[in-house]
N, C-alpha and C positions, 0 to 999 in steps of 0.2 A: 436633356436635363439628366442628371446621374440619380441613381437610385437613393443615395442619401439624401441629395437636395429635394427629391419628391416626397420621401419620408417626412422630412421636417416640414415641407409645405402643407402635407396632409396633416400633420399633428398640429400645426398651427391653425389650420381651418377648422379641425376636429374642437378645439378647444375655444373657438369663436374669438380668436385673437386676429385683430385686423393689422397686417403687417405688408412690407414690402421687401421683396427679396432683391439684394443688389448684388450685382458683380462687381467687385473692386478691383480697379486696373493694376494697383500694385499690391506689394506684400502685405498681408494682414494677419501673420502668425503670432504676433505679439499685441497686446491690448494698445501699446503706443502706435504701432504700425497702422492697427485697425482705426483709432482716432484719427490719425493723420488722413488716412483714406477716406474715412466718413466725413471729416471736416468738424469734428465734435470735441468735446472734452474727454479726458481719457477715463473719468468715471461713469460716462455715458457708454461704456462697453461692458457689456455683462460677459464676464469671463467664466467659463465652465471649468471647475477645479475638479477632478477625480481623484478619490481615494479608494481604497479597497479595505473594507472591514476586516480585522484580523481574526476576530471571533465567528463572524457570520460569513465571512467571504463575499458579502454583497457589496456592489459598487455604491459609493455615497458621493453625491454631487453636491457641491458649493457653487451658486451662481453668485459671484461676487463682483463688484464695482472694479473697473480696470485699474485704478491706482491703488487699490487695497490687496493685502497679501492674506492668504490664510495660513495661520500658524497651526502644524498639523497636531500640537498638543491641545489646542483650544479646541480644534475641529473634533478630536477625538472626545473631549468632554462633551460638546454639545451633540454628538453622535451617540454617545453612551457606549461605545467600544474603542478598543485602541484602533487608530487608523493609520495605514502605510499609504505611500504613493502607488497608485497603479501603473504599471508600466505600459508601454504602447500597445503591446500584444493584448493585454487584458482591456485597455481601453477600447480597441477596436472590436474584441469580442463581444464585450458586454454592451457597448453603445451602438457599434456599428459605424463609428466615426474614427478618422484618424486625427491623432492630436493635431490642434491647429484649426480643426473644423468641427470640433464637438458643440453641437447645438444643446441648448438647455431643455430641448422637447424631441420626440421621436427616437427615443434610444430603443434598441432591440430587447433589451431586459430592462424592466421597471426598476427604477433606483429610489431610494430616499434621496429627497432634494431639501437644501437648505439655501435660502435666499437672504442676500445682503440688502437690507432696507434702504442703504444709501442709494440704490438704483431709483428708489421712488422719490428722489429729490428732483428727477428730470421727466419733463413730458414724453420725451423720446429716447429711447435706448437702442443699441446696436448689438446683436449677439451673432455668434457664427451660426450658419444655416446648412451645415453638412458636410461643406467642402471648404478647404482654406481660403479661396477667393470669394466666396459668398457669405452675405451677412444679411440678417434680417433687422429691418428698421420698424420698431413697433412703439405704440403709444403704450404706457404702463398701466393705464386703466384697469387692464386685464387681471393684473396680480391682485386686486382687491375684489374681483368680480366673483360671483357665486360659481361662475365656469371652471374656477382654480380654487377649491376649497383648502383652507388652511388645516393642517393637522395638529397645530398648537400655536400658541401665541409666543411672545418674545422668549428667546432662549438666551442666557449671557454667554459671553465669552467669545466674541468673533474677532475679525480683524479691526472692527470699527465698534464694537461694543455689544452688537446683537446680532443674531441671525434669525430669521423666521424659516419655522419648518412647514414645507408646502407639500402638495401632492398634485403632480401634474398628470 
């Protein structure tokens, strides 16, 4: 098992999240690919979109449903600072993951996290698990549990109307 996959598994366990780590047989670098491999709807794929704060220099993570897109100007408004896309080197340095395998948990550097509540419409979601072929299949009850406290309530201006700020 790779270091990245071990780190994600440990972070999921530490957060009390019951999940199953799956190795997909085919390509999973896009949400459409991942949904096809998992046999689920595209919005059941939790995409990790990484931005870099122009003021803070911090990584800002938006976890969004696979069919949604994160508008950078709206993301900047939610985050309270101008955001730019993080390049592959920054993503690897800050999260410890390569693009295509960025998990929502287990980052090397803690980051601000915003969560698309569209994912709450599903009993089960799939997210990257640290490497491109690995996904975690999780029940979403953990997002409202006391083990993952919310920093804020609803914030306007996301791809689908709202993002929740959360602290993993």
